[in-house]
C-alpha positions in Angstrom: 33.7 -16.5 6.9 33.9 -12.7 6.2 33.1 -13.4 2.6 29.9 -15.3 3.6 28.8 -12.5 5.8 29.4 -9.9 3.1 27.3 -12.0 0.6 24.5 -12.3 3.2 24.5 -8.5 3.8 24.4 -7.8 0.1 21.5 -10.1 -0.4 19.6 -8.5 2.4 20.1 -5.0 1.1 19.3 -6.1 -2.5 16.1 -7.9 -1.3 14.9 -4.9 0.6 14.6 -2.6 -2.5 11.2 -3.8 -3.5 8.2 -2.0 -2.2 6.0 -4.1 0.1 2.2 -3.7 0.1 -0.7 -5.3 1.8 -2.6 -7.5 -0.7 -6.2 -8.6 -0.7 -9.2 -8.5 -3.0 -12.8 -8.3 -1.9 -14.4 -7.1 1.3 -14.3 -10.5 3.0 -10.6 -10.9 2.5 -9.7 -7.2 3.1 -11.7 -6.5 6.2 -10.3 -8.7 8.9 -10.5 -8.8 12.7 -9.0 -5.8 14.6 -5.3 -6.2 15.2 -4.9 -8.5 12.1 -3.4 -7.6 8.8 -4.0 -8.8 5.2 -1.2 -10.7 3.4 1.8 -8.8 2.2 3.5 -8.9 -1.1 6.8 -7.7 -2.6 6.0 -5.6 -5.6 7.9 -5.8 -8.9 11.0 -3.6 -8.9 9.4 -0.9 -11.2 6.4 -0.4 -8.9 6.4 3.0 -7.1 3.1 2.8 -5.2 0.8 0.7 -3.1 -2.9 1.2 -3.7 -6.0 1.0 -1.5 -9.7 1.1 -2.6 -12.5 1.6 -0.1 -16.1 1.1 -1.2 -18.9 2.3 1.0 -16.5 2.6 3.9 -15.1 -0.9 3.7 -11.7 -2.0 2.2 -12.2 -3.6 -1.2 -8.7 -3.9 -2.6 -5.1 -3.5 -1.3 -2.3 -4.2 -3.8 0.8 -3.1 -5.6 -0.2 -0.4 -8.0 0.4 -0.8 -11.7 4.1 -0.3 -12.5 3.1 2.1 -15.3 2.0 4.6 -12.6 5.0 7.0 -12.3 3.3 9.8 -10.4 0.3 10.4 -8.2 -2.8 11.2 -10.4 -3.5 14.9 -10.5 -6.9 14.7 -8.9 -5.5 13.0 -5.7 -5.1 15.1 -2.6 -2.3 14.8 0.0 -3.0 12.9 3.2 0.6 13.1 4.2 4.0 13.2 2.5 3.7 9.8 1.0 -0.1 9.2 0.6 -2.7 10.8 -1.7 -6.4 9.9 -2.0 -9.4 10.8 -4.2 -13.1 10.3 -3.9 -14.7 8.6 -6.9 -18.4 8.1 -7.9 -19.4 10.8 -5.4 -18.3 9.5 -2.0 -18.9 5.8 -2.8 -15.3 4.9 -3.6 -12.1 6.3 -2.0 -9.0 5.5 -3.9 -5.5 6.0 -2.4 -1.9 5.6 -3.5 1.1 5.6 -1.2 4.8 5.1 -1.6 6.3 3.4 1.5 6.3 -0.2 2.7 2.9 -1.4 4.0 1.4 2.1 3.7 -1.9 0.9 2.2 -3.6 -0.3 5.3 -5.9 2.7 5.5 -6.7 6.1 4.1 -5.2 8.0 7.0 -1.8 9.7 7.6 1.1 7.4 8.8 0.5 6.2 12.3 -3.3 6.6 12.2 -5.3 3.4 12.3 -9.1 4.1 12.2 -11.2 3.2 9.2 -14.3 5.2 8.6 -16.6 6.1 5.7 
């Protein structure tokens, strides 16, 4: 019995290493009713960041970032310790990367939940 418990604990610890991100594509799929959340996905083991794209004030994409992204892009500014964002195409697009589980819900610091343009 102890052996079975040990195996179960090891599997849980091993399975929790992957970064988890919200995942959606397109404004209809990404902008859901208040209190709801998009689907989640476990990222490949080499993935270090979740990403968020906001176009004209509405979420357009939430996903695991490309595994080739090792560091935050230099033009991105800190929102908090684990999230950085940058405006693109003027203020039309806001792009963010973050490095903790389910951190890509919005462009604000951890714990904030409003979405604005």
